[in-house]
C-alpha positions as CSV (number, residue, x, y, z in Angstrom):
1,M,-4.9,-17.7,58.8
2,K,-3.1,-14.6,57.3
3,T,-0.9,-14.9,60.6
4,Y,-0.1,-18.5,60.1
5,L,0.4,-18.4,56.5
6,Q,3.2,-16.0,57.1
7,L,5.0,-17.9,59.6
8,I,5.0,-21.3,57.4
9,I,5.9,-19.4,54.5
10,G,8.7,-17.3,57.4
11,Y,9.7,-20.7,58.6
12,I,10.4,-22.2,55.0
13,L,12.4,-19.2,54.0
14,F,14.4,-19.9,57.1
15,C,15.4,-23.6,56.4
16,L,16.1,-23.1,52.8
17,S,18.7,-20.6,54.3
18,I,19.7,-22.7,56.3
19,E,20.0,-25.5,53.9
20,N,22.2,-23.1,52.2
21,V,24.3,-22.4,54.8
22,F,25.0,-25.3,55.0
23,A,26.1,-26.4,51.4
24,I,28.3,-24.1,51.7
25,D,29.6,-25.3,54.6
26,I,30.2,-28.3,53.4
27,L,31.5,-27.9,49.7
28,S,34.4,-25.4,51.5
29,A,35.7,-28.6,52.6
30,Q,36.2,-29.3,48.9
31,T,39.7,-28.3,46.9
32,N,40.2,-25.2,45.5
33,E,40.4,-26.4,42.4
34,Y,37.2,-28.3,42.4
35,L,35.4,-25.1,43.2
36,V,37.2,-23.0,40.6
37,Q,35.9,-25.2,38.2
38,K,32.5,-25.7,38.8
39,I,32.7,-22.0,39.3
40,D,33.8,-21.6,35.5
41,S,31.2,-24.5,34.1
42,F,28.7,-21.3,35.0
43,Q,30.8,-18.8,32.2
44,Y,28.2,-18.9,29.9
45,D,25.2,-19.3,32.3
46,K,25.9,-16.9,34.1
47,N,22.3,-15.8,35.4
48,N,21.9,-18.7,37.4
49,P,22.0,-18.8,41.0
50,E,23.7,-22.0,41.3
51,V,27.1,-20.4,41.0
52,W,26.5,-18.2,44.4
53,K,27.2,-21.2,46.2
54,Y,30.2,-22.2,44.5
55,I,31.2,-18.6,45.0
56,N,30.6,-18.2,48.3
57,A,31.8,-21.6,49.4
58,Y,35.5,-20.0,47.8
59,I,35.5,-16.9,49.4
60,L,34.7,-18.5,53.1
61,K,37.6,-21.2,52.7
62,A,40.0,-18.5,51.7
63,K,38.9,-16.4,55.0
64,I,39.3,-19.3,57.0
65,R,42.3,-20.1,55.5
66,K,43.2,-16.3,55.4
67,D,44.7,-16.7,51.8
68,N,44.3,-13.3,51.0
69,K,45.3,-14.6,47.4
70,T,42.6,-17.2,46.6
71,L,40.1,-14.5,48.9
72,F,40.9,-11.7,45.7
73,Y,40.2,-14.0,43.3
74,G,37.2,-15.3,45.0
75,Y,35.8,-11.7,44.8
76,K,36.9,-11.1,41.3
77,E,34.9,-14.1,40.3
78,G,32.2,-12.2,42.7
79,I,32.4,-9.2,40.4
80,F,32.1,-11.3,37.0
81,Y,28.7,-12.9,38.4
82,S,26.8,-10.1,40.0
83,N,24.4,-8.3,37.4
84,D,23.8,-5.0,39.1
85,Y,26.4,-1.9,39.4
86,S,26.1,-1.9,43.1
87,S,26.7,-5.4,44.0
88,K,30.1,-5.5,41.8
89,L,30.9,-2.4,43.4
90,R,30.6,-3.6,46.8
91,Y,33.2,-7.0,45.3
92,A,35.5,-4.4,44.2
93,D,36.0,-2.8,47.4
94,S,36.3,-6.1,48.6
95,T,38.7,-7.2,46.0
96,I,40.8,-3.6,47.1
97,I,41.0,-4.6,50.3
98,T,42.3,-7.8,50.4
99,A,44.8,-6.7,47.5
100,Q,46.3,-4.5,50.1
101,K,46.9,-7.3,52.6
102,T,48.6,-9.1,50.1
103,R,51.4,-6.5,49.5
104,N,51.5,-7.5,46.0
105,N,51.3,-4.2,43.7
106,D,49.8,-6.1,40.9
107,F,47.0,-7.3,42.8
108,V,46.8,-3.9,44.1
109,I,46.8,-2.6,40.4
110,Q,44.1,-4.9,39.2
111,S,41.9,-4.2,41.8
112,Y,41.5,-0.8,40.4
113,L,41.7,-1.4,37.1
114,S,38.7,-4.3,38.3
115,K,36.9,-1.4,39.8
116,G,37.3,1.2,36.8
117,L,35.9,-1.6,34.2
118,I,32.8,-1.5,36.6
119,H,32.5,1.6,36.1
120,F,33.0,1.7,32.3
121,Q,30.5,-0.9,31.7
122,F,27.9,1.7,33.4
123,K,29.1,4.6,31.0
124,K,30.0,6.4,34.4
125,F,33.3,7.8,32.3
126,Q,34.8,9.9,35.0
127,P,35.4,7.4,38.1
128,A,36.1,4.9,35.6
129,L,39.2,7.4,34.5
130,E,39.5,7.9,38.4
131,N,40.7,4.8,39.0
132,Y,42.5,3.8,36.0
133,L,44.8,6.7,36.8
134,I,45.3,5.2,40.8
135,A,46.3,2.2,38.9
136,E,48.5,4.1,36.6
137,K,50.3,6.0,39.5
138,K,50.8,2.4,41.2
139,L,52.8,0.8,38.3
140,N,56.6,0.1,39.2
141,N,59.5,-1.4,37.6
142,K,58.5,-4.7,39.3
143,S,55.2,-4.3,37.6
144,S,54.5,-7.2,35.2
145,E,54.7,-6.0,31.1
146,Y,51.2,-7.9,30.6
147,I,49.5,-5.6,33.7
148,S,51.2,-2.1,32.9
149,Y,49.6,-2.5,29.2
150,K,46.3,-3.3,30.2
151,V,46.0,-0.2,32.4
152,I,47.2,2.0,28.9
153,F,44.8,0.0,26.9
154,N,42.1,1.0,29.7
155,L,43.0,4.8,29.5
156,A,42.9,4.3,25.6
157,L,39.8,2.9,25.9
158,I,38.2,6.7,28.0
159,K,40.0,8.2,25.5
160,F,38.4,6.7,22.1
161,H,35.0,7.3,24.4
162,L,35.8,10.5,25.0
163,K,36.7,11.2,21.3
164,Q,39.9,12.1,21.5
165,F,40.6,10.2,19.0
166,S,44.7,10.7,17.8
167,E,45.7,10.1,21.8
168,S,43.5,7.1,22.1
169,D,45.2,6.1,18.5
170,V,48.6,6.5,20.1
171,L,48.2,4.4,23.1
172,F,46.1,1.1,21.5
173,Q,49.0,1.2,18.6
174,K,51.5,0.5,21.9
175,C,49.1,-2.1,23.3
176,S,49.2,-3.6,19.7
177,S,52.6,-3.7,18.9
178,Y,52.9,-5.9,22.7
179,F,50.1,-8.2,22.8
180,E,50.5,-9.1,19.1
181,K,54.4,-9.6,20.1
182,Y,53.0,-12.1,22.6
183,S,49.5,-13.5,20.8
184,S,50.4,-16.8,20.9
185,N,48.8,-16.0,25.1
186,E,45.1,-16.8,24.7
187,N,44.6,-13.6,27.3
188,H,47.6,-11.6,25.4
189,H,45.6,-12.4,21.5
190,A,42.2,-11.3,23.1
191,Y,44.0,-8.0,23.6
192,F,45.7,-7.9,20.0
193,L,42.2,-8.1,18.7
194,N,40.6,-5.9,21.1
195,T,43.2,-3.3,19.6
196,L,42.6,-3.8,16.3
197,Y,38.4,-3.2,16.9
198,Y,38.8,-0.1,18.2
199,R,41.9,1.0,16.2
200,A,39.1,0.5,13.0
201,Q,37.1,2.2,14.5
202,I,39.0,5.5,15.7
203,L,40.3,5.2,11.8
204,Q,35.9,5.1,10.5
205,F,35.7,8.5,12.6
206,Q,38.7,9.9,11.1
207,Q,37.2,9.1,7.3
208,K,40.0,6.6,6.2
209,Y,37.8,4.1,6.1
210,K,40.4,1.9,3.0
211,R,43.1,1.3,6.0
212,A,39.9,1.1,8.7
213,S,38.6,-2.2,6.3
214,Q,41.7,-3.7,5.9
215,L,42.0,-3.9,9.8
216,N,38.9,-5.2,10.2
217,Q,39.2,-7.8,8.2
218,Q,42.7,-8.8,9.5
219,G,40.3,-9.0,13.2
220,L,38.1,-11.3,11.3
221,R,40.4,-13.5,10.1
222,L,42.3,-14.1,13.0
223,S,39.3,-14.4,15.0
224,Q,37.6,-17.1,12.4
225,Q,41.5,-18.7,12.8
226,K,40.5,-18.8,17.0
227,E,37.8,-19.5,16.5
228,N,36.6,-17.1,18.9
229,A,33.1,-16.4,18.7
230,Y,32.8,-12.9,20.3
231,F,35.0,-11.1,17.9
232,I,33.7,-13.1,15.5
233,H,30.3,-11.2,15.9
234,Y,32.0,-7.9,17.0
235,F,34.4,-7.6,13.1
236,W,31.6,-8.3,11.6
237,I,29.1,-5.7,12.6
238,S,32.5,-3.6,12.4
239,T,33.0,-4.9,8.7
240,A,29.2,-3.6,8.3
241,I,29.7,0.1,9.0
242,D,32.3,-0.5,6.7
243,Y,29.7,-1.2,4.3
244,Y,28.0,1.6,5.0
245,F,30.5,4.2,4.4
246,D,31.4,2.4,1.0
247,K,27.5,3.0,0.4
248,N,27.0,-0.5,0.5
249,Y,23.6,-0.3,2.0
250,Q,22.1,-3.4,1.2
251,Q,25.2,-5.2,2.7
252,T,25.1,-2.9,5.9
253,I,21.6,-3.9,6.5
254,Y,22.2,-7.4,6.2
255,I,24.4,-8.3,8.3
256,L,23.7,-6.2,11.1
257,T,20.4,-7.3,11.1
258,K,21.8,-10.9,11.5
259,E,24.2,-9.5,14.5
260,I,21.3,-7.8,16.2
261,Y,19.9,-11.0,18.0
262,Y,23.8,-11.3,19.6
263,L,23.9,-8.0,20.7
264,E,20.8,-8.2,22.3
265,K,22.0,-11.3,24.4
266,Q,25.1,-9.8,25.4
267,E,23.3,-6.8,26.9
268,D,25.6,-4.9,24.9
269,F,23.6,-1.6,24.5
270,Y,26.3,0.7,23.5
271,T,27.3,-1.5,20.7
272,L,23.4,-2.2,19.6
273,G,22.7,1.6,19.6
274,K,25.2,1.8,17.1
275,A,24.3,-1.2,15.1
276,Y,19.9,0.6,14.9
277,F,21.7,3.9,14.1
278,Y,23.3,2.0,10.8
279,L,20.3,0.4,10.1
280,G,18.9,3.4,10.2
281,K,20.6,5.2,8.4
282,S,21.1,2.8,5.5
283,F,17.6,2.6,4.9
284,E,16.8,6.3,5.1
285,K,19.4,6.4,2.6
286,L,17.5,3.8,0.5
287,N,14.2,6.2,1.1
288,Q,12.8,3.7,3.1
289,L,11.9,6.2,6.2
290,E,9.4,4.4,7.4
291,K,11.5,1.7,8.4
292,S,14.9,4.2,9.0
293,I,12.8,5.5,11.9
294,E,11.9,1.8,13.3
295,Y,15.5,1.7,14.4
296,F,15.4,5.9,15.3
297,E,13.0,4.9,18.0
298,K,14.4,1.9,19.4
299,I,17.3,4.1,19.8
300,D,15.2,6.1,21.7
301,Q,13.9,2.9,23.7
302,L,17.5,2.2,24.7
303,F,18.1,5.4,25.9
304,N,15.1,5.2,28.2
305,Q,16.2,2.3,29.7
306,Y,19.5,3.1,30.0
307,E,20.2,6.7,30.2
308,F,23.5,6.9,28.0
309,L,23.6,7.2,24.4
310,D,27.0,7.5,22.6
311,S,27.7,11.0,21.1
312,E,28.2,8.8,17.3
313,V,24.2,7.9,17.5
314,R,22.8,11.9,18.8
315,S,21.5,12.6,14.9
316,T,19.3,9.9,15.6
317,Y,17.1,12.9,17.4
318,K,17.3,15.4,14.3
319,G,15.7,12.3,12.4
320,L,12.7,12.0,15.1
321,I,12.2,15.8,15.2
322,K,12.0,16.4,11.3
323,Y,9.6,13.3,10.5
324,S,7.4,14.1,13.5
325,A,7.2,18.0,12.9
326,K,7.3,16.7,9.0
327,N,3.6,14.7,10.1
328,N,2.5,17.9,12.2
329,D,3.2,15.5,15.3
330,F,3.8,17.6,17.7
331,Q,3.1,15.8,20.5
332,N,6.0,13.3,19.1
333,Q,8.1,16.6,18.4
334,L,8.4,17.7,21.9
335,Y,9.4,14.5,23.1
336,Y,11.6,14.0,20.9
337,I,13.0,17.4,21.4
338,N,13.2,17.3,25.5
339,Q,15.2,13.0,25.0
340,L,17.6,15.8,23.3
341,L,17.8,18.0,25.5
342,K,18.5,15.5,28.7
343,L,20.4,13.8,26.8
344,D,22.6,17.2,26.2
345,S,22.1,17.2,29.9
346,L,23.4,13.6,31.1
347,T,26.3,14.0,28.2
348,Q,27.3,17.9,30.1
349,R,27.5,16.3,33.7
350,N,29.0,12.5,32.3
351,V,31.2,13.6,29.6
352,V,31.9,17.1,29.5
353,K,34.2,17.8,32.1
354,L,36.9,15.1,31.1
355,S,36.9,16.0,27.2
356,P,37.4,18.9,25.4
357,I,33.6,20.5,23.9
358,I,31.7,18.8,22.7
359,Q,30.1,20.8,19.7
360,K,26.4,20.0,19.3
361,E,24.3,19.2,15.6
362,Y,21.3,21.5,17.5
363,D,22.7,24.4,19.7
364,E,20.8,24.3,22.8
365,K,19.3,27.5,22.5
366,E,17.6,26.9,19.2
367,L,16.2,23.6,20.8
368,L,14.6,25.7,23.9
369,K,13.2,28.1,21.1
370,L,12.0,25.0,18.8
371,K,10.5,23.6,21.8
372,K,8.2,26.7,22.9
373,N,6.7,26.9,19.3
374,V,6.1,23.0,19.6
375,E,4.5,24.0,22.7
376,F,2.5,26.9,21.5
377,K,1.3,24.2,18.3
378,L,0.2,21.7,21.2
379,R,-1.8,24.5,23.5
380,F,-3.3,26.6,20.3
381,Y,-3.8,24.8,17.5
382,P,-6.7,23.1,18.4
383,F,-8.0,26.9,19.4
384,L,-7.3,27.8,15.7
385,I,-8.5,24.6,14.2
386,G,-11.6,24.3,15.7
387,L,-12.4,28.7,14.7
388,V,-10.7,27.8,11.4
389,I,-14.1,25.5,11.2
390,L,-16.2,27.8,12.5
391,L,-15.7,30.7,10.1
392,S,-15.1,28.1,7.6
393,S,-19.2,26.8,8.1
394,I,-19.9,30.7,8.1
395,S,-18.2,31.4,5.0
396,M,-19.8,28.1,3.1
397,F,-23.3,29.1,4.9
398,V,-23.0,33.1,3.3
399,I,-21.4,31.6,-0.3
400,Y,-24.4,28.8,-0.2
401,K,-27.3,31.9,0.6
402,R,-25.4,34.1,-2.5
403,F,-25.2,31.1,-4.7
404,Y,-29.2,30.4,-4.7
405,K,-29.9,34.3,-4.7
406,S,-27.9,35.1,-7.5
407,S,-29.0,35.0,-10.9
408,L,-26.1,36.2,-12.2
409,P,-23.5,34.1,-14.0
410,T,-20.4,33.0,-12.3
411,R,-16.8,33.7,-13.5
412,K,-14.9,31.3,-13.7
413,K,-11.6,32.5,-11.9
414,T,-7.2,31.3,-12.7
415,I,-6.6,29.7,-10.3
416,S,-2.3,29.6,-10.2
417,L,-0.9,26.3,-9.7
418,P,2.4,25.7,-7.6
419,I,5.5,25.4,-8.6
420,T,6.3,21.4,-9.8
421,D,8.4,19.9,-7.1
422,I,11.9,19.1,-7.7
423,P,11.8,15.3,-9.2
424,P,13.0,13.0,-6.7
425,E,15.8,11.3,-8.6
426,I,17.4,14.9,-8.9
427,L,16.8,15.1,-5.2
428,L,18.5,12.1,-4.5
429,D,21.1,12.5,-6.9
430,I,22.2,15.5,-5.7
431,S,22.1,15.0,-2.0
432,K,24.4,12.2,-2.8
433,Q,26.7,14.8,-4.0
434,L,26.4,17.0,-1.3
435,D,27.2,13.7,0.9
436,E,30.5,13.4,-1.4
437,F,30.9,17.1,-1.0
438,E,31.3,16.9,2.8
439,V,33.5,13.6,2.5
440,N,35.9,15.2,0.2
441,Q,35.7,18.4,2.4
442,Q,35.2,20.5,-0.9
443,F,33.8,22.9,0.4
444,L,37.4,24.3,2.0
445,Q,38.0,26.3,-1.1
446,P,38.2,30.0,-0.2
447,T,35.9,31.4,-3.0
448,L,33.3,28.8,-3.5
449,T,30.0,29.9,-5.1
450,L,26.0,28.6,-5.2
451,S,27.0,28.3,-9.3
452,Q,29.8,26.8,-8.9
453,L,28.8,23.8,-7.0
454,A,25.9,23.7,-9.0
455,K,28.0,23.3,-12.0
456,S,29.6,21.0,-10.5
457,C,26.6,18.7,-9.1
458,K,25.5,19.3,-13.0
459,T,22.4,21.0,-11.7
460,N,21.2,24.6,-11.6
461,S,21.8,27.0,-8.5
462,A,17.6,27.2,-8.3
463,Y,17.6,23.6,-7.6
464,L,20.3,23.5,-5.4
465,S,19.5,25.9,-3.2
466,K,16.1,24.5,-2.6
467,I,17.9,21.5,-1.6
468,I,20.8,22.9,0.8
469,N,17.6,24.0,2.2
470,L,15.6,21.4,2.9
471,E,18.3,19.0,3.9
472,K,20.4,21.2,5.4
473,G,17.1,23.5,7.0
474,T,19.4,26.5,6.2
475,N,21.1,28.4,3.6
476,F,23.9,28.0,1.0
477,S,26.4,30.5,3.0
478,N,25.3,29.1,6.2
479,Y,25.9,25.6,5.2
480,I,29.6,26.3,3.6
481,N,30.0,28.3,7.1
482,H,29.4,25.2,9.3
483,L,31.0,22.6,7.2
484,K,34.5,24.6,7.4
485,V,33.9,25.7,11.4
486,N,33.6,22.3,12.3
487,Y,36.0,21.5,10.4
488,I,38.6,23.7,12.8
489,L,36.7,22.2,15.4
490,N,37.6,18.5,14.8
491,L,41.3,19.9,14.4
492,L,41.7,21.9,17.8
493,T,40.0,19.0,19.5
494,N,42.0,16.0,18.1
495,S,45.2,18.1,18.1
496,K,47.1,20.2,20.4
497,K,49.6,21.6,17.9
498,F,46.4,23.4,15.9
499,H,46.4,25.5,19.5
500,Q,49.2,27.1,18.8
501,H,48.4,28.2,15.4
502,S,47.2,32.2,14.8
503,I,43.8,33.0,13.5
504,S,44.7,34.0,10.2
505,D,46.3,30.4,9.9
506,L,43.1,28.4,11.4
507,A,40.8,31.0,9.4
508,E,43.1,29.8,5.9
509,L,43.1,26.1,6.9
510,G,39.6,26.1,6.7
511,G,38.9,28.4,3.8
512,F,38.0,31.4,4.9
513,T,39.1,34.6,3.1
514,S,39.5,36.4,6.2
515,A,40.1,36.0,9.8
516,R,37.3,38.3,10.7
517,H,35.4,36.4,8.2
518,F,36.1,33.4,10.6
519,S,36.2,34.6,13.2
520,D,32.3,35.9,12.9
521,A,31.3,32.6,11.4
522,F,32.8,31.2,14.1
523,F,31.6,33.1,16.8
524,Q,27.5,32.3,14.9
525,I,28.4,28.6,15.3
526,T,29.6,28.0,18.9
527,S,28.9,31.7,20.5
528,L,32.6,32.0,21.5
529,R,34.9,34.1,19.6
530,P,38.5,31.5,18.4
531,N,40.5,32.7,20.8
532,E,38.4,32.2,23.6
533,Y,37.3,28.3,22.5
534,I,41.2,28.0,22.0
535,R,42.1,28.6,25.6
536,Q,38.9,26.9,27.2
537,L,40.8,23.7,25.7
538,K,43.9,24.2,26.7
539,S,42.4,24.8,30.1
540,Q,40.9,21.5,29.8
541,F,44.0,19.9,28.4
542,N,46.1,20.5,31.4
543,T,43.5,19.8,33.9
544,H,43.5,16.5,31.9
545,N,47.3,16.4,32.4
């Protein structure tokens, strides 16, 4: 009976495949205009399998006629409507082969751009860059301006995702000037909006919030004028992040909560991760910790699904690790430590080859040390708890016996009360002032002391010291050194001109009182001396060039 059923199913499938072949064969007799119109009608229903009848008919017709130009566009439709990475790459390879047969250099450039874009969509930055560089090498005097600037735009995107913001912004500005000039054309206008969107994000990273907000408002206004729904959503998301930096957390929450559904439909996990992150940070700033952790956990779910997170949201795991430790949830604490180690490993493999050294909020050695500590607690805490219970029971039994045996009255013992906690409103106020202190780079003062900072925060040194230990996980001296060293690391990473500075100059820029003090602090944080670090950066810059 089972054999008959399998034969029947096989026969049905065979008939369906023959029917599909006949359908494609019949459709290939239609005009190209008809087939393109049908394919475009599925633009907002990409997962509908019906579209493949028309794509395959379009490709078949081009093959029969040996029309490589039409075949090139047919394979590009295959890339657009394919869902998985490997299928898209197969069509991309066919596009490259077909483009070479056309002997049209612009087609060849476009084919490598298409393959690079597929790698980029799946966050494979190294192969994406390799294909973009091939496309760049093939540019010549006969290449169209539009394609030339598309290549520049895609190279700028790679640099943006590698946090090379200064170089990225130079390229985006070039693109912006060109695409704005011809923005009456729909494609040029879309690219112009894209340059505004990414330049606004760069300005946010560079803490130039006012200018970032202006670009976002410009992009939002132009998107609304053109009724471009895609960019309207994305500029609203970027505007919500502007509100976060302006400390308007309620407005950030309101906008991002509305936009999340759109991002989920777009399957844009990169921007979705950012939205979750700023929602979580906004709730954290409003002291709604449970809600904050809920969004941080969503970021962890995205990481499990896509095995990628941008370094901007990496501090999510810092919050999750601290929250788990605070609740004595060692199982989850260990899980998040392992997730962070995994993320760093993937980043190392996927990004560091192309980018200057990425600074980590958690040093790997410290993470591994913390991991061992948590594993020890998980292994031995049940035993220790059992032992404590046993000893407590024995003690209670002994006390009970003595109580009834003793006829002497017991003397009252004085119990020392714990030190009163810092009032929540003072804790919140000083935390906000520390945020402003960091944003305004006031830590660059060479002779800053704890008492001076306490005075500017209108509090006392004892409170401030406790809050820094609580909030930053370190003492005042280490806290200031970390801020100063990270400031110098930013200068070195984002601009090659600082590679020429002497150690004394860098120490002065970072607000250190001496080159020796700077070098020691730098080594403590990066495990490298400044000269050695700069040598590595120069080597990496030369490799990219």
